[in-house]
C-alpha positions, 0 to 999 in steps of 0.5 A: 512886584519888584521894588523899583516899580514900587518906587516909580508908583510912589513918585507918581503918587507924590507928584499928583497929591493935591495941596492941603494938610492931609496931603502934606501928611501923606507926602511926608509918609510917602517920602519916608517910604521912598527912603526905605525902598531906596535902602532896600534897593541899595542892599540886595536881599535886605528885608523890605518889611518896613517899606511894605508897612509904610506903603500900606499906611500911605494907601490906607490913610489916602483912601480914608480921606475924600480929597486924596482918595483918587490918587491913593486908589491909583497907587493901590492899583499899581502896588496891590500885588505887593500888598498881597505878598506882604500880607502873605509874608507877615500875617501879623502886619494888618496894615496891608490887610487894611489897605487891601480892604479899602482899595479893593472896595473901590475896584469891586468889579476887578477880577483880582478883587476876588483874591483880595477879599479872600486875603482880607478874610483870612487876616481877620482871624488874627486876635489883634484885629481892630474895629477899623479893619473890621469896618473896612472888611464889612464894607468890602464884603457888602460892596463885592456881593453886588459886583458884576463879576461872578468870582468876586461875588462868590468870594464875598459870599464865602468871606461873609462868615469870617467877617461876621465872626470878627465883627462879633468878637470886636463888638463883644470886646468893645460893647460901647463902640457904635461902629462895631455895633453898626458893622453887625447891622450891615452884615445882617442887611447883607443876609436880608439881601440874599434871602427871599420871601419869608426869609427876607422878611424875617431878616429885615425884621432882625435888621430893624431890631438891631437898628432900634437897639443902636439908636437906643444906645448911641442915638440917631446917626447918619450911618444908621439912617443910611442902613435904614434907607437900604432896609426900606429899599428892600421892604419896597420889594417885599410884602411890607405894607406900603404905607409903613414904607412911605411913613418911614421914608418921609421921616428919614428924609425929614431927619436928613434935612434937619441934620443937613445930611440930605444928599442927592444920592440918598434922596434919590434912593428914598424917592425911588423906594416910595415910588416903588411902593406905589405911595409917591402920588401928587400930594406926597411929591408936592410935600417932598418938593417943598421939604427939599426946596431950600437944599435942592439946587436946580443947576446941580446935575447931582439933583437931576434924578431926584427932580425927575422922580418928583416931576414924574410923580406930579405929572409935569411931563414938559418939565420932566422932558426938559430936565432929561435933556438938560441932564444929558447935556450936562452929563452925556453918560446919564443912563437915567436921562437917556432911558427916560428920553428913549421911552418918551421917543417910543411913545411918540413913534407908537402914535405916529408922532414926530420925535419930541426932541431934536436930532442932537438930543437923539444922538446923545440918547443913542450914546448913553442908553444902557443896553438893559433899557432896550432889552424890554423893547418889542420887535415893533419898537425896535423897527420904529427906532431903527427906521428913525435912526436910519432916516436921520443919520444913515445906515452906518449909525443905525448899524452901530446902534444895533451892535453897540447897544441892542446886541449887548443886551442878553435878552436881545441876543437870543432873538434871531430877528435882531441879528437879521436886522443887523445883517441887513444893515451890514449888507448896505455897508458893503463886504469890504467893511470890517464891521460887516465881518465882525457882526457876521462872525458874532451872528454865526457864533451866537445863532448860526444863522445861514444869512450870517454864514453867507455874508461872512464867507462872501466878505472873506472870499472877496478879501482873499483872506481867512478862507479856511474860516469861510470854508468852515462857515459854509460847511453846514449849508452844503449839507442842506437844500434850498437857496442858501445851500445853492449860494453856499455851493457857488461860494465854495466853487469860487473858493476852491479855485483860489490858489491861496486856499488850496495852498493853505489846505495843502500846507495844513495836511502836510503839517498834520502828516508830520505831526502824526508821523505819516511817512515813517515806520510808525504803525497806525491803528486803522479801523475798517469802514467797509469791504469789497472783494478786492479791497477794504476801506480803512480810516484813522479814527484816533485823530480827526483830520484837519478841516481841509481834508474831505473826510472826518478822518484820514482814509486809505485802502487795504488791498488784497495783496497788502493782507497776510496770506490766507486773509482777503478783504472779504474776511474783514468786518466793519470795526476790525483794526489793521496796524500799518505804516502810512505814506502820503502823496499828492492827488492827481488833479485829473482824477480828483479835482478836490483832493489834495493828498491821498494815502497808501499802506507804506510797507505791506510787510509791516502790516499787522492784523488783530485776526488769524486764520482760525478766527476768520474760519469761525467768523465765516462758519457763524455767518454761513449758519446764520444765512442758511448756507448748506442748511438744505433749506430754501433761503431768500435770494435777491436777484437783479440784472446788472445792465453794465456788465450784462450778467445776473447778480445774486445776493443772499439775504438773512431770513427775518432781517434782510441783511446781506451775506458778504459773499455773493453766490454764483447763479446760472440763468437756468436756475430762474423760475420758468417764464422769468427772463434775466434781462427783464428782472431789472436793477431793483431785483426780485426776491426768490428762494433756493438752496445755497451751498459752499462750492470750494473744497476749502483747501485754499485759505481765503478762496471761498465760493458759493453758488445757488444749487437748486432751481429758484422759486417765487414762493418761500417755505412759509408761502410768502412771495415777491411778485413785485413791489407791494401795493399800498394795501400790502404796505399798510398790512406789513406795517400793522394795518390801519387802526387794527391790531394784528396787522389788519387781519379779520378778528374771526381769523385771529380767533381761529388761530387762538383756538388752534393754539396748543392746548397744554404745555406738554404738547409744546414741550414735545414739539420743542424736543423734536425740533432739537433732535432734528437740528442736532442729529438729522440736519437736512431732514426739515421740510418735504425734501423735494427741492433737495432731491431736485438739486442732487439730480441736477448737480453739475459735474466737478462741483462739490457740496455737502450731500443734500440726500442721504440714508441718515436724512431719510431715516430722520424724516421717517422717525420724526414724522412718526413721532410727530403723528403720534 
């Protein structure tokens, strides 16, 4: 922080100081500090250590006096960064550490306090640390440990160790210093707060032991009584006998009254402790009221909470209700009074009674009620409260109550019903209201409700603004069915016709292209999505496409003429990578109403493929073997009739999986089984069996053709058939039967099969050996050979394939048959 800003902060501090001796002393210190600052400003580069020291002393002294605490806290908030920098430059000047400890205690919920706590803890390692700095550090750690900010709380817990070490050093150096002894007790109480169960009970016992020792050495002090009130508050939440808590709390109250130290804050805390322990009955409350009567001012708002606890315990509901109303009137931010009045209101509404107070009081309750108080309300209570607020003040006020109070409670934000009530109230306000957009956005963010998505989209479309956000809100609904999806489709249609929306999407795509380098010589890695005989669809998976694009990734086609010589689109597989430059152009509205830009390979000569001719040949050979091409064995073929083109379509399937071969074999209608007409097969097709062979001579790379080379049969080699769609019983049998193992087959059949199993492992080994010999030396000798002979007899002239009948195959059949028999 620069010195000029520090000088301005000091000027404001001096101007705001109140009258009085302490203020006059601070004014003189501040004047001296301003003089040192002016001297440093007049000499650029001159050290400012003395100015920083005086600044820290001014803040520390001001924060130590109640009359100047407020203006000193304001000065601290303005120069706290300079104090941190001064402590970093000169760690031995502990005045800055003291000012940081005192100032940060008053700003415990500020995120910057986490850094202040760490800086103060580091300063405590200096050997010259005294009791005043240690006391301020202890207060800072204790206060910060209860802060709402998680970072501040974590910093406080981390600093507890160094602070405890410093407190132990000071206490051992100054054994007769009562403040040093009580600092150790405060840290022990902090440990008790962090503990649970038996650990907390043991820690509280240790705190009581330390307090007893302090009382024996230094006598009873107000600071010790303050610590004891904290101990009692924790014991009321643990397993300590409630009668002991009542006894000690009453003794503490009586001691405060005798010493004229009874204040509203600690008195209320002790009353709550007795009440939490279940010991604040009518007799006890009457005794306490008599004890506090001389000092408890009925018109002082600070005593309202204590009086409310006593009225509640004595059962004087009328006086309690009046007190709450007076409290809220005197202090419109009183959470305690608002909570009590809200509970009384709900009690009346549950019984069907009128509110127990006027609408002006209800307005104050709605404003002051803490969200945590509403977090425990049931759904019916919320409905009753909202109905009353709507009837009394209108939908606008009810909507404000939902958004500003109910939805601020974490427990209620997790209920869809609360969001739906908020959205219902928002719909009454109209789409033009900014609050409607805000609540719809919040509902989409927290719960993703369909109603919220529709309300948000309607409002944004009506305004013709943020249409990209409206599009994102509708997108999840477009993939579903039902009334929400129908309305989303209608809104999407309205949005697409909006010129501003189309222009925004178009500009986004252009910016995306420019960022990626579309239209330049840059080569993009394009992943194959699927292939056809004439083209392959590829997409740029490295970069997600913008929201306005119709796919998740930018897509284009690689045509056959784009690929290197000898490679066709059919040679590619899903996942292959093509490297190529891209160019974009505007879509043709007559062909693509929704599309804005289409993309093409910019320069086919620059296209690179991570695949060569040998890899393609190996890939085809692998697939041919897997699908039984040229195997001499019948393979499953799905045959269908294409009505549009008026021709038969044959698809080669893999045995066992049903996967389709990527090239379709040619099929002559004469190959169909007798009585099966091509036109009557239908679009869904029939599964038949036959031989498939490669029919090209292999001299032209990339030109592979296949054909069905035998008459088709309706029965496969294993006796299976496809006479049409299976009936219900067959479908159940294929899925394993209904409640029977083995696909529902009779158990006696299963037993017979078990009896026919190989008797010894040697027979199984011999069979495996014959199978190996057949596949490696006599390929084509499998089966009876009848379909192969028929195919060779009907081989058309000019079509070449590997012979299906030969002397080698005939010899193999004889040899294998004799070996198998015996």
